C-alpha positions, 0 to 999 in steps of 0.5 A: 501359597505353593501346592505340594504333594504328600509323599508316603511309603507304600507298604509291600504286599509281600516281601517277595512280591516283585511287583510291590516294592517299598517305594515312594508314591505321590499322591494326588495334590488336588485331593490331599492339599489346599492349593490357591487358585490363580483365576477368580471363580466363574461366579466372581467373574460373572459378577465383575462382567455384569458390573461392568456391562450392567444390562437391562436384560440378558439378550442374545448378545450378552449370553454369547459375551458372558459365555465367551468371557467366562469359558470354559463354562456350560450353559447350564451353569452360566443360566443357573448363575444368570437367573440367580441375578434376577435379571430378565432373561430372553428365550431361548437363552433362559432355557426351560424352568420346571420347578412347577407347572406354571413355571414350566407352562410360562417357559415353555410358551416363551420358548414357543414364541422364540422357536417360531420367531427364529423360524419365521426369520429363517434362523435355523441355528436358534430354532435348533437351540430352542429345541435343544433346550426343551430336549435337555429339560425333558431328559432332566425331568425323565431322569428324575422320574425315574430316580428311585431316590425321589419321592413318589410325589416328585416322580409323578410331577416330573412324569407329568412335566416330561409328558408336556414337553414331549407334546411341545416336541411333537408339535410345538404349535398345537402345545398351547391348546394342548395344555389348556385342555389337559389342565381343565381335564386334571383340574389345574385351571 
């Protein structure tokens, strides 16, 4: 299928206007025509990659290969697609899940393990990546907490989740003790 632009005559603002003439304009074909894409979707390409590799886990190697093969693709979109496959996911590549407090706590504890392991191995880049994932998750939670379109319940939930991530960012090693005390104080245990 060939993409073609739609041509139409524009109407003049006034007959004497030197800036508005009765000229043909080309509309943006991306918005006005349906064009076949030559490249399969990222989702499809990921499916083909996973069928070829058949990984038991999403490790750093698989994460980096998939990201390179599917480029350009954002980390967040790639992570969402990979999480949908239900293949187990290593941190820090899995990011922070924050649909529930249990999910948030689990992913922050896993991220802490990855962060500390990276620090112990002297892998500063991986430690920074782990920290950036928590910062990005905190920013998403803060955005939702401040969104007037979100329900009051959802805003309160995300405000509390933001607090959890701020504690993690301020002192990751203190987080497990703090979160247990916080859950007891709020009766979440």
